[in-house]
N, C-alpha and C positions, 0 to 999 in steps of 0.2 A: 246259562244261567239258571238260579232260583228264583222260587216265589216268597217274596215277602206278603204280609198280611196286618191289617189291623181291624179289630171288632169294637163293636159299640153295641151299648144298651139299645132297643129300639123304642124311641120315645119321640116326643115333639121338640126337643131340643137338639136333636141328632140330625134330624132331616135334613136342614141347612147345612150341615156339615159336611154329610154323606153327598148331598149333589154336588157340593164346591170339589170333593175329591175326584170324583166320577168325571165332572166337567174339566178338570186341570191333569187327569190321568186318564187318557182314551183307550189305554190298553188294558186298563183295570176291569177286574169283574165283579160283580156284585152277589154276593150269595146272603139269603133273607132266611131268615130262620124266625119262629115265632117271638121269641124275646129278645134277638139279637141280628146285627146285621155284620156281615165281614166283607173286610174290601182285599181280594187278592190282585198281587201286581207281580209279573214278572221281571226280576232283577231291582226294579225300585218304585215307591210312591211318595210322592211330595205332596203335602197339606200346606196351601197358602192362607195365611191369615187375612189376606186382602179380600181372596173370592167367597172366602165365609162371611166377612164384613158386609160387601156387597150385596149379601142374601138377607143376611138378619136386620141390616140396617142402623147397627151401630157398631161401636170398637169391639172387638176379641180380642181376646190374651190367649195365647195357643195354649196356656197353662189350662184353661178351662177344658178340653178334651180331657184331661186325667178325670173328670166327673162321671161321665160314661163311659169311659175306657174299659173293654174289658182284658183283651189282649192283645197285643203285637209281637210281628216275627221280624227281625232284620235288625241291621246296625242301625242306633238312632241318633240322629243328626239333628240337633235343635236351634233355633234362634229366635229372636222377636216375631220372624218374617214368615219363618218355614219350619214346619215339622218333618222330617224326611227319616224314609226307610229305604237301606240299600242292600244288597246280597252283595259283599264280597267274598271271593274266593282266593 
């Protein structure tokens, strides 16, 4: 299996997103840099809208991820409820 990843700018808006990703993906590894946070995971990574909403206390459109997104690696699949990255051999 190969590693997928997602990287965000480090700021107050991304903290609950990062917390949600780590809570929903216990196999994920956090790599913190001075201005960037990268989350690596073997095989797959799932971002759940509902998990983010629980942390921020409001409706969250997954398109909002694009505002602070730096880069991704993996096959992207996206709908209104989930944003997932997978590695397909």
